[in-house]
N, C-alpha and C positions, 0 to 999 in steps of 0.2 A: 480719692480722685473721682470726679464726677464722670459718669458714663452717659453717653448720648446714644440715641437710637441708631446712629450711623455706625456704631461699633458692633463687632461680630456677635455679641450676646443677643442682639435683637434682630438678627437677620431674618427676613421672610422670603422664602423661596416660592416659586410658582410654576405652574404649567399653563400654557396658553396657546392660542391659535392666531397666527399671523393673518391679518385682514388687508394690509396695505403695505407695499414696499417702495412706493414712490415718494420719497422724502422731499418735500418742497425746499428744505434747507440744505439739501445735498450733503447730509451728514451720515448717510448710509443707515439711517434708523428705520425701524419698522413699527407699525401700529399693531398692538396685540390685544386680543380679547382674552382676559385672564380668567381661567376657570375658578369659580368660587367667589370671585370679587365682582366681575361684570356680569350683568344679566345675559342670558343666552339669546334673548330676542333683541335684534338690532333696532326694533321699534322703540323699546324702552331706552336703549342707549345706542345711538347711531355710531357707525364705524368712525365717522369724522370726529367724534368727541372722545375717542379712546386715546390714551397716552402714547406718545412716541417712545420707543425703547431703543436705547443704544445697543448695538450688537458688538460683543467682544470679538476682537480679531486675534488670530494666532500670533505667536511670537515670531513667526517667519514674516509677518507684515512689518512695514516700516515703522508704524507707531508714532509718526510725527506729522505735522501739518502738511497736507498735500501728498503724503506718501501712505499707501495702504492698499488693501484688497477690498473690493466690493463684496459684501455677503451675497450668497446665492439664494437666500430665503425667498420663497414665493408665497402668495396668499394661499392659505390652507395648510401651511406647514405647522406642525406642532412643536413648540419650543419650551425650553427649560431656562429659568433665570431667577433673579432675585431683585429686591428693591434696594436702591442706594440709601433710601431714607427710612428704612425700617418700618415701623408701624404706620407711618404716614402713607406709605405705599402709593406714591405719586411719581416716582422716578425709577422705572424699571430698566434692567439691563438683561440682555439675552446672552446666555452662555453657549447654547447650541441647540440643535434640532433633534427631535425624537422620531425615528422612522415609524411610519404608520401608513395604513391604507384606509381611506375614508370612502366607503361605498354608499352612495346616496340612497335615500328612501324613494319609494315610488312617487311620493308627492314632490320631492326635490327634483327628481328626474323630469317629471312632467313640467314643472315650473321652468326648469332650464331649457327644455325643448321649446316651450312657448316663447321664452325670451329670445332664443336664437332665431326663431322664425321672424320675429319682428325686428331684431337687431343682432345680426350674426356676430358682431364684435363685442357685444356686451359681456362684462365679466363680473358684475357686481354680486357679491355674496359675502356672508360672514359666518360666524359660528352658528350651526343649525341650518345653514344653507350651503352644504358642501357642493363644490363644483364637480359635476360628474366627469368632466374632461380630466380633472386632476386625478380622480380615482382611477380612471382608465389608463392614464399615462403612467401610473405606478406599476407597470408590468402587467396590466390586466387586459389590454386591448391593443390591436393594431389599427383600429379605425376610430380614433378617439374624437375627432372634432369636425365641426362644420366649416372650418376656416376656408376650405377650398371652394365653398359655395355648394349649392345643391338644391334639390327640390323637396317637395313634401314627401316623396318616396324615401327620403333619408331617414324618416322616423317610422318605427314599427307600429303596426296597428294594435299591438298588445303592449301592456305595461311590462317592464322588466320583471316585476314580481310574478305576474301571471306566466310569462315565458319560462321563468325558472321553475314554477310549479309543474308545468307540462314536461319540461326536461327531466325533472326528478322522477316524475311518475313513469314516463316512457323508459328512462334508464333502468329503473327497478324492474319493470316488466321484461327487460332484456337481460337481467342479471348483471347489470353494470353498476359501478359505484356512482351514485347520483352526484356526489360532491365533485368527482373528477369531471363528469360531463358538464357541470355548471362552470367549472374553472375554464374549460375550453370555450364555452359560450362567452364568458367574460373576457377572454383573450381574443375573441373574434368579432361578434356582432352586438356586443352589449350596448344598448341605447341607440342603435342605428338600424336602418333596414338596408339601404345601399351603402357600400363602403364609401368613405370620404377620402380615400387616397387618390390624389390627382393622377389621371392617366388619359392617354389619347390613343387612337388607333384601335387595333383588335383588342377585344377584352375590355372595352370602355363603354360607358354610356353617360352622356351629358358631361364629359370631361372628367369623369370619375371611374375608378375601377368597377367593372361589372360583376361585383360579388354581392350577394343578397342574403338576407335573413339572419337568424341567430347564429348559424354556423357558416355564414359568408360563403355560400355556394357560388363558385366562380364559373362564369359562362364564356370565358375566353379559352376553353380547352381544359376544363376541370369538372368537378362534381356537379356544377350547375348545368352543364350540358347533359350529363347523365340524368339529372332530375327532369329537365325539360323534355328530353326524348322519352323518358319512362313514364311521365305523367301527362304529357300533352299540355302542360301549363307553361306560361312565360313568367319567369321569376320577377321581371320588372313590373308585372301586373298582378303579382301573387301576394301583395301586402295586405292580407286580410287575416282574421283570426283563424279561419279554416286553412288558409294557405300557410301561415307560419307554423301551425300545428303539424301540417303535412310535411313541411320542410324538416322539422325536428325529427319526426319519425324516420324520414328518409336518411338524414344524416347519421342518426344513431345506428341504423341498420348497416350503413356503409362503414361506420367505425368498427362494428363487430367483425365485418369481413376484412377490413384493411388496416385496422388500428387507427391511431390518431395522426399517422404520418402525413396525410393530405392537408392537415391544418397547421400552418406555420406558427400560429399563435400559441401552439403547445410549448414552443421553445421558451419564450419569456415567461409563460405560466409555469414552467418547470414540470411539465407532464411528459412521462415516458410514452413511447409509441404504443405500448401494450398495457399501460397503467389503467387500473380500474375495471378490468374485465374479469369474468368468472367470480363476480362479487358474491360473498357469502358461501363460497365453495361450490356454487352452481355455475355450470358452463353458460357463457353468454350465448344468446340466440338472436337471430333476426326474426322479425314478426311480419314484415311486408304488409303492414297495416296503413300504408300510404297509397295514394292513387292520383 
C-alpha cells in the first residue's frame, strides 16, 4: 500500500507565534510565524505572506457549517500544531496555545513607545517584535496601555532596562530580594510614567489616575502625597533620570517599613506582603538616600 505524506508516519509538528487573527475569509484561522521554518525578521518574510492556519475546535463545539466557537487566540500567542500536508508544510493546523510571558527588550519597548506617540491605536508587530502591552497584560502590570490617551509624561525618562538596574542595586543595598522588587515594578509602572487608568476628579490628572513612576506613587491620598511632602517635588514634573531614581529609593524604603501592601499590583504578580525582605539572612533596612 502506497503511503502519502498526509499519513501519520510523516507528520511534522511545530511551535509558532500568532501574528494575525483577523481572517478575511471568516474561517476563524490565524496566521502563524513558525519557528525553524519562517525567518524571524518580518522584513525577509512579511506577516501578510505567512500561511493561514486552521484552529482545531474542542468537541464541545458544533463542528458543522455555521456552528462553532471562535478561537480566542491573539497576536503574540505561542501555539502548537502540525501540518496537514507533511513535508510540504504549507497547510498548518493549530491544536492549542502554550502559556508564556514575552517581556520586550529595551529596543522593542522604545519602538513601541515611539509608535504609540505617532499612532496610539497601532498594533503591528511580529515575531521578534513582542507587543509590550501583551507582556504587561499577562499578569505583569495594572497600567498596561495608552488606549485611554495621554501625554508625553506617560513614558518614563529612563529605559525599562536601566530602571530595573537601579531597582536591583537599591534593593540589594537594603537587603531585599531584587527579583521580588522587579516583579512589583513590572506589576505597577513597567513601561509607563503616569498611570494609563482612566480616572476623573480627585486623584486624577489629564483624565488618568495620578499615579507616577516605576512604583506608581499615588497622589490622591497615597504614597505619592508622602513623596511630594517629604521631598518638595511634584511627581507630575519629576519624570527625569534623577527623579525616577529618587522615587525608586523612596518606594523601597517605604516597602521595608510597610511591606508591599500599598501596591495592588502585588496581587496579580503573586507577591506576598512581606516577601523578599531580610534577603540573604540580613535584616532589611531603610537608607533614606532620597531627597
